[in-house]
C-alpha positions in Angstrom: 120.9 134.0 122.9 122.1 130.4 122.3 124.1 129.4 119.2 122.9 126.1 117.9 126.4 125.0 117.4 127.4 125.8 120.9 124.4 123.9 122.3 125.2 120.9 120.0 128.7 120.8 121.4 127.4 120.9 125.0 125.1 118.0 123.9 128.2 116.1 122.7 129.8 116.8 126.1 127.1 114.8 127.8 128.0 111.5 129.3 126.3 108.7 127.2 127.4 106.2 130.0 125.6 108.2 132.6 122.5 108.5 130.5 122.4 104.8 129.7 123.2 103.9 133.4 120.1 106.0 134.5 117.9 104.2 131.9 119.1 100.8 133.0 118.7 101.7 136.7 115.0 102.6 136.1 114.4 99.5 134.1 115.9 97.2 136.8 113.8 98.9 139.6 110.5 98.8 137.8 111.1 95.3 136.4 111.5 94.3 140.0 108.0 95.4 140.9 106.8 94.0 137.7 108.2 90.6 138.5 106.6 90.8 142.0 103.3 91.6 140.6 103.5 88.8 138.1 103.7 86.2 140.8 100.2 87.1 141.7 98.8 87.3 138.2 97.1 84.0 137.7 93.5 84.7 136.5 92.1 86.8 133.7 90.8 89.4 136.1 94.5 89.8 137.6 95.9 90.2 134.0 93.4 92.6 132.8 92.4 94.8 135.8 94.8 93.8 138.5 91.9 92.1 140.3 90.2 95.5 140.9 92.1 95.9 144.1 93.7 99.4 143.7 92.4 102.4 145.6 91.1 105.5 144.1 94.3 107.4 144.9 96.5 104.7 143.5 94.4 104.4 140.3 94.5 108.2 140.1 98.3 108.1 140.0 98.1 105.2 137.5 95.6 107.1 135.2 97.9 110.1 135.3 100.8 107.8 134.5 98.9 106.3 131.6 97.7 109.5 130.2 100.8 111.7 130.5 102.5 110.0 127.6 105.6 110.9 125.5 103.2 113.1 123.6 102.5 115.2 126.7 106.0 115.7 127.8 108.0 115.7 124.5 105.6 116.6 121.8 103.8 119.4 123.6 106.8 121.1 124.9 108.2 121.0 121.4 105.0 122.2 119.8 104.7 125.2 122.1 108.4 126.1 121.6 108.1 126.1 117.8 104.4 127.1 117.4 103.4 129.0 120.5 99.8 129.5 121.1 98.8 126.7 118.6 101.0 124.3 120.4 99.3 125.0 123.6 96.1 123.8 122.1 97.3 120.2 122.8 97.7 121.0 126.4 94.2 122.5 126.7 92.6 119.8 124.6 94.2 116.9 126.6 93.2 118.4 129.8 89.6 119.5 129.0 89.1 116.1 127.7 89.2 114.9 131.3 86.3 116.9 132.2 84.1 115.2 129.6 85.5 111.7 130.7 84.6 112.5 134.3 81.1 113.9 133.7 80.0 111.5 130.9 81.7 108.1 131.1 83.8 107.3 134.2 81.3 106.1 136.7 78.8 104.5 134.1 81.6 102.7 132.5 82.8 101.3 135.8 79.3 100.3 136.8 78.6 98.5 133.6 81.7 96.8 132.4 84.2 94.3 133.9 87.3 94.0 131.6 87.0 96.0 128.3 85.2 98.9 126.5 83.3 96.1 124.6 81.7 94.8 127.8 79.8 98.2 128.0 79.0 98.4 124.3 77.5 94.9 124.1 75.8 94.8 127.4 72.3 95.3 125.9 73.0 94.5 122.3 73.9 91.5 120.4 77.3 90.2 121.6 79.2 89.0 118.6 79.0 91.7 116.1 79.5 94.5 118.7 82.4 92.9 120.3 84.2 92.3 117.1 83.6 95.9 115.9 84.8 97.2 119.4 88.0 95.0 119.3 88.9 96.3 115.9 88.5 99.9 116.9 90.5 99.1 120.0 93.4 97.7 118.1 93.5 100.7 115.7 93.4 103.3 118.5 95.9 101.4 120.5 98.3 100.9 117.5 98.3 104.6 116.6 99.0 105.6 120.2 101.8 103.0 120.4 103.3 104.5 117.2 103.6 107.9 119.0 105.2 106.4 122.0 107.8 104.5 120.0 108.6 107.5 117.9 109.1 109.5 121.1 111.4 106.9 122.4 113.5 107.0 119.3 113.6 110.8 119.5 114.6 110.9 123.1 117.5 108.5 122.9 118.7 110.1 119.7 119.0 113.4 121.5 120.7 111.9 124.5 123.3 110.0 122.5 123.4 112.4 119.6 122.4 109.6 117.2 121.7 110.8 113.7 122.0 107.3 112.1 118.7 105.8 111.0 119.8 102.3 111.9 120.7 103.1 115.5 117.4 105.1 115.9 115.5 102.2 114.7 117.3 99.8 117.1 116.4 102.1 120.0 112.6 101.8 119.0 113.1 98.0 118.8 114.6 97.8 122.4 111.6 99.9 123.8 109.2 97.5 122.1 110.8 94.4 123.5 110.9 95.9 127.1 107.1 96.9 126.8 106.3 93.3 125.7 108.2 91.8 128.7 106.5 94.3 131.2 103.1 93.1 130.0 103.8 89.4 129.7 105.4 89.2 133.1 103.3 91.6 135.1 100.0 92.1 133.5 97.9 95.1 134.8 99.2 94.8 138.3 102.9 95.3 137.2 102.0 97.9 134.6 99.9 99.9 137.3 102.9 100.0 139.7 105.2 101.2 136.8 102.7 103.9 136.0 102.3 105.1 139.6 106.2 105.4 140.0 106.4 107.2 136.6 103.5 109.7 137.4 105.3 110.8 140.6 108.6 111.1 138.9 107.3 112.9 136.0 105.3 115.5 137.8 108.1 116.1 140.4 110.5 116.5 137.3 108.3 119.0 135.7 107.9 121.0 138.9 111.6 121.3 139.3 112.1 122.3 135.6 109.4 125.0 135.8 111.0 126.6 139.0 114.4 126.5 137.1 113.0 128.1 134.0 111.9 131.1 136.2 115.3 131.2 137.9 117.0 131.2 134.5 115.0 134.0 133.0 115.2 136.1 136.2 111.5 137.2 135.9 107.9 136.1 135.7 105.9 134.9 132.8 106.0 138.3 131.1 109.8 138.2 130.9 109.7 134.6 129.8 107.3 135.5 126.8 109.5 138.5 125.8 112.6 136.4 125.6 110.7 133.6 123.7 109.4 136.1 121.1 112.8 137.6 120.8 114.2 134.2 120.0 111.6 133.6 117.5 112.2 136.8 115.8 116.0 135.9 115.3 115.2 132.3 114.1 116.4 131.3 110.8 114.2 128.2 110.7 111.0 130.2 111.4 111.8 132.9 109.0 112.2 130.3 106.3 108.8 129.1 107.1 107.5 132.7 106.4 106.5 133.5 110.1 106.8 137.1 111.4 108.2 138.1 114.8 105.4 138.2 117.5 103.3 135.4 116.0 104.5 133.2 118.8 101.7 134.7 121.0 99.0 134.7 118.5 96.7 132.0 116.9 97.8 131.1 113.4 101.5 130.3 113.6 100.8 126.7 112.6 97.3 127.3 111.1 97.6 130.2 108.8 94.1 131.9 108.8 92.4 130.5 105.7 89.1 128.8 106.0 90.7 125.5 105.7 93.3 126.2 108.4 90.4 127.5 110.7 88.5 124.3 110.1 91.7 122.3 110.8 92.2 124.1 114.2 88.6 123.3 115.1 89.0 119.6 113.9 92.0 119.1 116.2 90.1 120.6 119.1 87.1 118.3 118.6 89.5 115.3 118.4 91.4 116.2 121.5 88.4 117.0 123.7 86.3 114.0 122.8 89.0 111.5 122.3 89.7 110.6 126.1 86.1 109.2 126.3 86.9 106.6 123.8 90.6 105.6 124.6 90.3 101.8 125.5 93.5 101.8 127.7 92.2 104.8 129.8 88.7 103.4 130.1 90.0 100.0 131.3 91.6 101.9 134.3 88.1 102.4 135.8 87.8 98.6 136.2 91.0 98.4 138.4 89.2 100.0 141.5 86.5 98.0 143.6 83.8 100.6 143.6 82.2 103.5 141.5 83.1 105.9 144.4 86.7 104.8 144.0 86.5 105.3 140.2 85.2 109.0 140.8 88.1 109.7 143.3 90.6 108.2 140.9 89.5 110.6 138.2 89.6 113.5 140.6 93.2 112.8 141.5 94.0 112.2 137.9 92.5 115.8 137.0 94.6 117.4 139.7 97.8 115.8 138.5 97.1 116.2 134.8 95.8 119.7 135.0 98.9 120.8 137.0 101.2 119.1 134.5 99.6 120.7 131.3 99.7 124.2 132.9 103.4 123.7 133.4 104.1 122.5 129.9 103.2 126.2 128.8 106.2 127.3 130.9 108.5 124.7 129.6 107.5 125.3 126.1 108.1 129.0 126.1 111.2 128.2 128.3 112.5 126.0 125.6 111.9 128.7 123.0 113.6 131.3 125.1 116.5 129.4 126.5 117.2 126.9 123.7 115.8 128.5 120.6 113.8 127.2 117.7 117.0 126.6 115.6 118.8 124.5 118.1 115.5 122.5 118.7 114.9 122.0 114.9 118.5 121.0 114.2 118.8 118.4 117.1 118.0 114.8 116.5 114.4 114.2 117.0 113.5 117.8 115.9 110.6 119.3 118.1 110.6 116.2 120.3 114.0 117.2 121.6 112.9 120.5 123.2 112.3 119.1 126.7 115.6 117.2 127.1 117.5 120.1 125.6 115.9 122.5 128.0 116.8 120.2 130.8 120.4 120.3 129.6 120.4 124.1 129.3 119.0 124.5 132.8 121.1 122.2 134.9 123.6 120.4 132.7 124.1 116.6 131.6 123.1 114.9 135.0 119.8 116.7 135.1 119.2 116.0 131.5 119.9 112.3 132.1 117.4 112.2 135.0 114.6 114.0 133.0 115.3 111.9 130.0 115.1 108.7 132.1 111.7 110.0 133.4 110.6 110.5 129.9 111.8 107.2 129.0 109.7 105.7 131.8 106.8 107.7 130.4 107.1 105.8 127.0 107.6 102.4 128.7 104.5 102.8 131.0 102.2 104.0 128.5 103.0 101.5 125.8 102.4 98.7 128.5 99.1 100.1 129.2 98.2 100.3 125.7 99.4 96.7 124.9 97.1 95.5 127.8 94.1 97.2 126.4 94.7 95.7 122.9 95.6 92.1 124.2 92.6 92.0 126.6 90.2 93.1 123.7 91.6 90.3 121.6 91.6 87.7 124.1 88.3 88.6 126.0 86.1 90.0 123.3 87.1 88.1 120.1 88.7 84.8 121.4 86.6 84.2 124.5 83.2 85.7 123.5 83.1 85.1 119.8 85.5 82.2 118.8 84.9 80.1 121.9 81.3 81.3 122.6 82.1 82.1 126.2 83.5 78.7 127.1 87.3 79.3 127.2 89.1 79.2 130.5 90.8 82.1 132.1 94.2 80.5 131.6 93.5 80.3 127.9 92.5 84.0 127.7 95.7 85.0 129.4 97.7 82.9 127.0 96.0 84.5 124.0 96.7 88.0 125.5 100.3 87.4 125.9 100.6 86.1 122.3 98.7 89.2 121.1 101.1 91.5 123.1 104.0 90.1 121.1 102.2 90.7 117.8 101.2 94.1 118.7 104.8 94.9 119.9 106.2 93.9 116.4 103.7 96.0 114.6 104.3 99.0 116.8 108.0 98.7 116.4 107.8 98.6 112.6 105.4 101.6 112.4 107.1 103.6 115.1 110.3 103.4 113.0 108.5 104.9 110.0 107.1 107.8 112.1 110.2 108.8 114.0 110.4 112.2 112.5 106.8 113.2 113.4 106.0 115.2 116.4 104.6 112.7 118.9 101.8 115.1 120.2 100.5 115.2 116.6 100.7 111.4 116.3 98.7 111.0 119.5 96.1 113.5 118.1 95.4 111.1 115.3 94.7 108.2 117.9 92.4 110.7 119.6 90.6 111.4 116.4 90.0 107.6 115.7 88.9 107.1 119.2 86.4 110.1 119.1 85.1 109.0 115.6 84.8 105.3 116.2 84.2 104.8 120.0 82.7 107.9 121.6 79.4 108.0 119.6 78.6 104.3 120.4 79.6 104.7 124.1 77.3 107.7 124.6 74.4 106.1 122.6 74.8 103.0 124.5 74.7 104.6 128.0 72.1 107.4 127.3 69.8 106.5 124.4 67.2 103.7 125.0 66.3 103.1 121.4 70.0 102.4 120.3 70.4 98.9 118.8 73.0 96.6 117.4 72.7 98.0 113.8 73.3 101.4 114.9 76.3 100.4 117.1 78.0 98.5 114.4 77.3 101.2 111.8 78.6 103.9 114.1 81.9 102.1 115.0 82.8 101.0 111.4 81.8 104.3 109.9 83.7 106.4 112.3 86.8 104.2 112.0 87.0 103.8 108.3 86.2 107.4 107.7 88.9 108.5 110.1 91.5 106.1 108.7 90.7 107.0 105.1 90.9 110.8 105.7 94.2 110.3 107.6 95.7 108.2 104.7 94.8 110.9 102.1 96.0 113.9 104.4 99.2 115.8 104.4 100.2 113.8 107.5 100.9 110.8 105.4 102.0 112.3 102.1 102.2 115.4 100.1 104.2 117.6 102.5 107.9 117.8 103.7 106.9 116.8 107.2 104.7 113.7 106.1 105.4 110.2 107.0 106.2 109.5 103.4 107.5 112.9 102.2 108.5 111.7 98.7 105.0 110.7 97.7 101.8 112.7 97.1 98.3 111.3 97.1 96.8 113.8 99.7 93.5 115.2 98.7 92.0 115.9 102.1 93.4 119.3 103.1 93.5 118.9 107.0 95.8 116.8 109.0 93.1 115.8 111.6 90.0 114.2 110.3 87.8 114.9 113.3 85.6 117.6 112.0 84.3 115.1 109.3 84.7 111.6 110.8 83.1 112.5 114.3 80.0 113.8 112.9 79.8 110.7 110.5 80.2 108.4 113.5 77.2 110.0 115.3 75.1 110.2 112.1 75.8 106.5 111.3 74.6 105.5 114.8 71.3 107.3 114.3 70.6 106.0 110.8 71.7 102.5 111.6 69.3 102.6 114.7 66.3 103.8 112.7 67.0 101.3 109.8 67.9 98.3 111.9 65.5 95.9 113.8 65.0 96.5 117.6 67.1 93.9 119.7 64.1 93.2 122.0 66.5 93.0 125.0 64.5 95.3 127.3 65.3 93.6 130.5 69.0 94.1 129.8 68.4 97.7 128.8 66.7 98.3 132.1 69.4 96.5 134.1 72.1 98.6 132.2 70.3 101.7 133.2 70.1 100.8 136.8 73.7 99.6 136.9 75.1 102.7 135.1 73.3 105.3 137.2 73.4 103.7 140.6 76.0 100.8 140.6 73.5 98.4 141.9 74.3 94.8 140.7 77.7 95.7 139.4 79.4 92.4 140.5 76.7 90.2 139.0 77.8 88.7 135.6 75.8 89.3 132.5 74.2 86.4 130.6 72.7 86.9 127.3 
């Protein structure tokens, strides 16, 4: 068994210069690729989608890089280490969501859209109201996702350098935000895609090595690993203070306590995770970076292989952290639950291995925030500035300039909010972004693709209802106030009992789309509706622009 004080001392014995050197080396190498890509980024299509020139395999790697975020590596490993079975729900939910994305939206989205999610939603509807609503939902989903990545970066570097001071943790978040802005401004989607491909290979390779080392360290299989994890939980002062009994690590209910509200909260989180991917703007944009619908399918297949393998291995790493590091050492480290993965790397193979794994995790943060920033900036420039403010008459150079300005603004907002959320588990923060995406975007996407009667009123009602209800319930939930782990722990205005709003806000989004469609006037755009149906199902006419 590991004493938290001994582990803390070994952490202090790590070499901060080595850790920072590995970080800088990665940034230099990736910035080289970003700069080279930036020289060919001249038109809006280059900036938003890399000119649609990536192969299915390349895009599959990039999708995996985009999706396997700090929440996946840092947050899930920490959640499993502290909460066992309940933490594994994040792994299952994030993975199963890709099956829904593959079956329901991947190919139709690629066939109908060009740059953004709003291209699909407004294809057969009135352009301006739908594009504005889609842009607003895109910004909120991207911002919540960015907050999680920024918080993950702060936690990661805090562990590496043993930083407990709030000022230095905040400074780290600020540096991550600045590097993210530079990646996007210089390289656009091409540069970001190369970074994500590199990061996906490094991350999966690092996880494979860590998984093998865990089994070597416990000198047994999965059964031995689970026994040791349960034993560490039984001796944990932190978990005993929370009122958890020995053995609950392997049972549902360690995090969700068995009451009706707890059971509904568990279901709510599962709904958000499974449906959320179909509405994530930065993931949906990835389907436009390939030249054909066949390549889009191939890219999702590759992504599922990589993502599925990764999430299965997070189970081993989570229980490995519980068994070899222990809940008390994890909870006492800077960053709390988010420190489980780097502390496990330190325990398995020492400071050098920890520095390499942490650099990969840091790469994870940088790649994901760059992809999110592109999705948000493209939505503002293409959907609001070009389509609404300039009535489709802006030049591509103007759109790229507006996108770059938007990236800077988003970066500043993400830095500020990321600093406020540094103590939160990043997997949980990402689940909130999934809940907003599932509530605000998924109903409208599915109705637009598969319901002929759906109209503009239904689309606008669905998006705003899903978005507002999710935001309101999150604001009045224990995740923001009213609990020791809340973003604002000293305040209490929580009246909604669940941390995830999906069980309420997702049905409201679907219901609002139905009510709005039947109450609103038909759009009388039958020719566009027929064209969208043909495009989405067959891919015929994909390259032709749409003129309302």
